PAZA-913363 format. One record per residue (C-alpha): residue in three letters; chain; x, y, z. Coordinates in steps of 0.1 Angstrom, whole numbers, padded with zeros to 4 digits. Layout:
# PAZA-913363
- type;mol;xx;yy;zz
- ALA;A;X;Y;Z $
...
***
This chain:
# PAZA-913363
- type;mol;xx;yy;zz
- MET;A;0163;0466;0197 $
- ARG;A;0184;0448;0171 $
- ALA;A;0166;0426;0147 $
- ALA;A;0169;0410;0113 $
- TRP;A;0142;0411;0086 $
- TYR;A;0134;0410;0049 $
- GLU;A;0109;0431;0029 $
- LYS;A;0112;0410;-0003 $
- GLN;A;0120;0374;-0010 $
- GLY;A;0152;0362;-0026 $
- PRO;A;0188;0351;-0018 $
- ALA;A;0198;0356;0018 $
- GLY;A;0227;0380;0010 $
- GLU;A;0204;0402;-0010 $
- VAL;A;0172;0405;0011 $
- LEU;A;0182;0400;0048 $
- LEU;A;0187;0432;0066 $
- VAL;A;0199;0439;0102 $
- GLY;A;0191;0470;0121 $
- GLU;A;0172;0487;0149 $
- ILE;A;0135;0486;0153 $
- PRO;A;0111;0493;0182 $
- ALA;A;0108;0465;0207 $
- PRO;A;0074;0448;0208 $
- THR;A;0049;0448;0237 $
- PRO;A;0029;0417;0247 $
- GLY;A;-0008;0418;0243 $
- PRO;A;-0034;0398;0262 $
- GLY;A;-0024;0362;0266 $
- GLU;A;0011;0368;0253 $
- VAL;A;0046;0370;0267 $
- ARG;A;0077;0388;0255 $
- MET;A;0109;0368;0253 $
- HIS;A;0144;0382;0255 $
- ILE;A;0159;0359;0229 $
- ALA;A;0193;0343;0236 $
- VAL;A;0194;0319;0206 $
- SER;A;0173;0318;0174 $
- GLY;A;0170;0285;0156 $
- ILE;A;0169;0281;0118 $
- ASN;A;0148;0254;0100 $
- PRO;A;0144;0246;0063 $
- GLY;A;0110;0261;0064 $
- ASP;A;0124;0295;0073 $
- ILE;A;0146;0292;0043 $
- LYS;A;0117;0283;0020 $
- LYS;A;0096;0312;0032 $
- ARG;A;0124;0337;0025 $
- GLN;A;0130;0321;-0009 $
- ASP;A;0093;0319;-0017 $
- ALA;A;0098;0283;-0025 $
- PHE;A;0061;0275;-0026 $
- GLY;A;0050;0306;-0045 $
- TYR;A;0029;0322;-0017 $
- GLY;A;0046;0355;-0018 $
- MET;A;0050;0380;0011 $
- ALA;A;0022;0375;0036 $
- TYR;A;0034;0406;0054 $
- PRO;A;0053;0438;0043 $
- ARG;A;0081;0429;0067 $
- VAL;A;0091;0395;0081 $
- ILE;A;0114;0389;0110 $
- PRO;A;0123;0353;0103 $
- HIS;A;0126;0320;0124 $
- SER;A;0098;0303;0143 $
- ASP;A;0119;0287;0170 $
- GLY;A;0140;0303;0197 $
- ALA;A;0150;0303;0234 $
- GLY;A;0155;0329;0260 $
- GLN;A;0138;0344;0291 $
- VAL;A;0104;0359;0296 $
- ASP;A;0108;0396;0305 $
- GLN;A;0073;0409;0301 $
- VAL;A;0038;0394;0303 $
- GLY;A;0005;0406;0288 $
- ASP;A;-0029;0408;0305 $
- GLY;A;-0042;0375;0317 $
- VAL;A;-0007;0360;0321 $
- SER;A;0007;0352;0356 $
- SER;A;0037;0372;0367 $
- GLU;A;0052;0339;0377 $
- TRP;A;0064;0336;0341 $
- LEU;A;0087;0366;0345 $
- GLY;A;0124;0355;0344 $
- ARG;A;0116;0319;0333 $
- ARG;A;0139;0302;0309 $
- VAL;A;0117;0291;0280 $
- TRP;A;0118;0278;0244 $
- CYS;A;0091;0287;0219 $
- TYR;A;0076;0274;0187 $
- GLY;A;0055;0290;0160 $
- ALA;A;0068;0326;0165 $
- GLN;A;0067;0332;0128 $
- SER;A;0038;0308;0120 $
- TYR;A;0010;0329;0104 $
- ARG;A;0028;0358;0121 $
- PRO;A;0053;0384;0108 $
- PHE;A;0075;0385;0140 $
- GLY;A;0099;0356;0145 $
- THR;A;0128;0351;0168 $
- ALA;A;0157;0367;0148 $
- ALA;A;0155;0397;0172 $
- GLU;A;0165;0407;0207 $
- TYR;A;0129;0404;0217 $
- THR;A;0098;0386;0203 $
- VAL;A;0062;0383;0215 $
- VAL;A;0044;0350;0213 $
- PRO;A;0012;0336;0227 $
- LEU;A;0017;0318;0261 $
- THR;A;0005;0286;0244 $
- HIS;A;0036;0287;0222 $
- VAL;A;0060;0290;0252 $
- VAL;A;0075;0260;0270 $
- PRO;A;0095;0261;0303 $
- MET;A;0130;0247;0298 $
- PRO;A;0143;0218;0320 $
- GLU;A;0174;0227;0340 $
- ASN;A;0197;0205;0319 $
- MET;A;0185;0220;0285 $
- SER;A;0208;0247;0271 $
- MET;A;0194;0277;0252 $
- GLU;A;0210;0264;0220 $
- GLN;A;0191;0231;0223 $
- GLY;A;0158;0249;0232 $
- ALA;A;0161;0271;0201 $
- CYS;A;0163;0240;0179 $
- LEU;A;0134;0220;0192 $
- GLY;A;0102;0236;0179 $
- ILE;A;0096;0226;0143 $
- PRO;A;0116;0194;0142 $
- GLY;A;0105;0182;0176 $
- ILE;A;0068;0188;0171 $
- THR;A;0069;0174;0136 $
- SER;A;0087;0143;0147 $
- HIS;A;0063;0137;0176 $
- ARG;A;0033;0138;0153 $
- ALA;A;0052;0117;0128 $
- VAL;A;0058;0090;0154 $
- HIS;A;0023;0090;0169 $
- ALA;A;0000;0100;0140 $
- ALA;A;-0012;0064;0135 $
- GLY;A;-0016;0056;0173 $
- SER;A;0005;0040;0200 $
- VAL;A;0039;0026;0189 $
- LYS;A;0045;0007;0221 $
- GLY;A;0058;-0028;0213 $
- ARG;A;0058;-0020;0175 $
- VAL;A;0086;-0017;0149 $
- VAL;A;0091;0018;0137 $
- LEU;A;0114;0027;0108 $
- VAL;A;0128;0062;0108 $
- GLN;A;0140;0072;0073 $
- GLY;A;0167;0098;0076 $
- GLY;A;0175;0091;0112 $
- ALA;A;0204;0115;0114 $
- GLY;A;0185;0146;0104 $
- ALA;A;0169;0170;0129 $
- VAL;A;0134;0155;0126 $
- GLY;A;0148;0120;0123 $
- LEU;A;0169;0122;0155 $
- CYS;A;0139;0135;0175 $
- ALA;A;0117;0108;0160 $
- VAL;A;0142;0081;0170 $
- GLN;A;0143;0094;0206 $
- LEU;A;0105;0099;0209 $
- ALA;A;0097;0064;0194 $
- HIS;A;0123;0048;0217 $
- ASN;A;0108;0066;0247 $
- ALA;A;0073;0054;0236 $
- GLY;A;0084;0018;0237 $
- ALA;A;0090;0011;0200 $
- TYR;A;0117;-0011;0185 $
- VAL;A;0134;0016;0164 $
- VAL;A;0152;0010;0130 $
- ALA;A;0168;0041;0115 $
- THR;A;0184;0047;0081 $
- VAL;A;0214;0069;0075 $
- ARG;A;0233;0080;0044 $
- SER;A;0267;0074;0061 $
- MET;A;0276;0051;0089 $
- SER;A;0296;0080;0104 $
- ASP;A;0262;0090;0117 $
- GLU;A;0256;0057;0135 $
- ALA;A;0268;0067;0169 $
- ARG;A;0247;0098;0170 $
- VAL;A;0216;0079;0159 $
- ARG;A;0221;0050;0183 $
- GLY;A;0227;0076;0210 $
- ALA;A;0192;0089;0203 $
- GLY;A;0178;0055;0209 $
- ALA;A;0179;0035;0177 $
- ASP;A;0180;-0003;0181 $
- GLU;A;0193;-0008;0145 $
- VAL;A;0210;0017;0122 $
- LEU;A;0212;0008;0085 $
- LEU;A;0225;0024;0054 $
- ALA;A;0198;0037;0030 $
- ASN;A;0210;0018;-0001 $
- GLU;A;0199;-0010;-0024 $
- THR;A;0202;-0037;0003 $
- LEU;A;0179;-0020;0027 $
- ILE;A;0148;-0042;0021 $
- GLU;A;0168;-0074;0026 $
- ARG;A;0184;-0061;0058 $
- VAL;A;0151;-0049;0073 $
- ARG;A;0134;-0082;0065 $
- ALA;A;0162;-0100;0083 $
- ILE;A;0154;-0079;0114 $
- THR;A;0116;-0081;0112 $
- PRO;A;0104;-0107;0087 $
- ASP;A;0067;-0097;0092 $
- GLY;A;0075;-0061;0082 $
- VAL;A;0076;-0028;0100 $
- ASP;A;0045;-0013;0116 $
- HIS;A;0051;0024;0110 $
- ILE;A;0074;0045;0090 $
- VAL;A;0085;0081;0096 $
- GLU;A;0094;0094;0061 $
- VAL;A;0117;0122;0051 $
- ALA;A;0117;0116;0013 $
- PHE;A;0083;0104;0003 $
- GLY;A;0088;0104;-0035 $
- ALA;A;0121;0086;-0034 $
- ASN;A;0112;0060;-0008 $
- ILE;A;0075;0052;-0013 $
- ALA;A;0082;0020;-0033 $
- THR;A;0107;0007;-0007 $
- ASP;A;0084;0017;0021 $
- ILE;A;0055;-0004;0007 $
- GLU;A;0078;-0034;0005 $
- LEU;A;0089;-0030;0041 $
- LEU;A;0055;-0023;0057 $
- ALA;A;0034;-0050;0074 $
- LEU;A;-0002;-0055;0065 $
- GLY;A;-0021;-0025;0079 $
- GLY;A;0010;-0005;0084 $
- SER;A;0013;0033;0082 $
- ILE;A;0035;0060;0068 $
- ALA;A;0038;0095;0083 $
- THR;A;0057;0119;0059 $
- TYR;A;0067;0154;0065 $
- ALA;A;0089;0160;0034 $
- THR;A;0096;0148;-0001 $
- ASN;A;0124;0149;-0027 $
- THR;A;0099;0158;-0055 $
- ALA;A;0069;0180;-0053 $
- GLU;A;0046;0157;-0073 $
- PRO;A;0056;0121;-0064 $
- GLY;A;0038;0092;-0080 $
- ILE;A;0018;0070;-0056 $
- PRO;A;0016;0033;-0063 $
- PHE;A;-0021;0030;-0055 $
- TRP;A;-0028;-0007;-0057 $
- PRO;A;0001;-0019;-0036 $
- LEU;A;-0010;0006;-0009 $
- VAL;A;-0046;-0007;-0012 $
- PHE;A;-0036;-0044;-0011 $
- LYS;A;-0016;-0038;0021 $
- ASN;A;-0043;-0015;0037 $
- ILE;A;-0016;0012;0042 $
- ARG;A;-0025;0044;0060 $
- LEU;A;-0008;0076;0048 $
- PHE;A;-0004;0107;0069 $
- PHE;A;0009;0140;0054 $
- LEU;A;0022;0163;0080 $
- GLY;A;0025;0201;0081 $
- SER;A;0035;0212;0115 $
- ASP;A;0021;0248;0114 $
- ASP;A;-0014;0234;0113 $
- PHE;A;-0012;0206;0139 $
- PRO;A;-0039;0210;0166 $
- SER;A;-0027;0230;0196 $
- GLU;A;-0031;0200;0220 $
- VAL;A;-0009;0179;0197 $
- LYS;A;0018;0206;0199 $
- MET;A;0016;0209;0237 $
- GLU;A;0018;0171;0241 $
- ALA;A;0049;0171;0219 $
- ALA;A;0065;0198;0239 $
- ARG;A;0059;0179;0272 $
- ASP;A;0074;0147;0257 $
- LEU;A;0104;0166;0243 $
- ASN;A;0111;0182;0277 $
- ALA;A;0108;0147;0293 $
- ALA;A;0134;0133;0268 $
- PHE;A;0159;0159;0280 $
- GLU;A;0150;0153;0317 $
- ALA;A;0157;0116;0311 $
- GLY;A;0192;0124;0297 $
- TRP;A;0189;0129;0260 $
- MET;A;0217;0152;0248 $
- GLY;A;0198;0166;0218 $
- PHE;A;0214;0180;0187 $
- GLU;A;0249;0187;0176 $
- ILE;A;0253;0224;0172 $
- VAL;A;0279;0229;0145 $
- GLU;A;0276;0267;0138 $
- ARG;A;0269;0296;0161 $
- ILE;A;0265;0328;0140 $
- PRO;A;0259;0363;0155 $
- LEU;A;0227;0381;0144 $
- ALA;A;0248;0406;0123 $
- GLN;A;0258;0377;0101 $
- ILE;A;0223;0361;0097 $
- ALA;A;0227;0358;0059 $
- LYS;A;0258;0336;0064 $
- ALA;A;0237;0314;0088 $
- HIS;A;0210;0310;0062 $
- GLU;A;0235;0301;0035 $
- LEU;A;0250;0274;0058 $
- VAL;A;0216;0259;0063 $
- GLU;A;0210;0259;0025 $
- HIS;A;0244;0245;0018 $
- PRO;A;0257;0227;0049 $
- ILE;A;0294;0220;0053 $
- ARG;A;0288;0193;0080 $
- ARG;A;0257;0177;0096 $
- GLY;A;0243;0195;0126 $
- ARG;A;0223;0225;0136 $
- VAL;A;0230;0262;0128 $
- VAL;A;0219;0288;0153 $
- VAL;A;0219;0325;0155 $
- THR;A;0231;0340;0187 $
- LEU;A;0220;0373;0203 $
***
């Protein structure tokens, strides 16, 4: 089968290889997927770059944790009813060497989600990491029904999912964007208010909700923590999944005086029941009519290095996928 892999970390054009390798066989409790589309996330880029200094966990890595396709083989203990199903998967390359940048991949059945009829393979391939991360970010502090949720970075992949999931959960959703050219997309995901992330943000949010926001989904913890504290109501919460700086300062006393709860989220290590609940809610969002992401680049597997470079240095906002 055709696959892409790297055996050392570094720049995409130098380390990513494409060739033929044996197709995998599912073990007990696993299924094999015939991959149609492979999704790329920033985490896949960081692993290939060794951004966190962990090195190569395996001698060879087939990248990408997210993908979509059809089940074509099942392992022992898995019902044959799965054969032929359209599915999306998550965590294919989470603590595993074999991701979705290949014609076939094997994943545990618990990492496979049946696709609604109105979900395309491209959308399914983009859901895993951003969708599960956003679901946890929205719900980490408890129910958001009837509460005000601020989504920082509402036009990004996690941000769009968070807007949609918070809206579906009954929250009043305020989202920030870097450009108002993103407003229509973010409102389409369910935002009640879309605001520019600039020096007037505090004033404008207070005009909408004078008592403060109840919960914040945060994409740039280091850059925004001071603003977030100003915006939060007493007893509010922040769930953050990314930061602009690796060692941000934390304003301890302002957090204490407002009794703020902080949640730091790494999607690979969420409990399995949290991931499955997220998958169900994401499917429900599509079944209810959500259109999902804008796919801006479709790159064939043979040009996977170009796909990685486009994720590292995007030309326009939207998702990049690898097609097989």
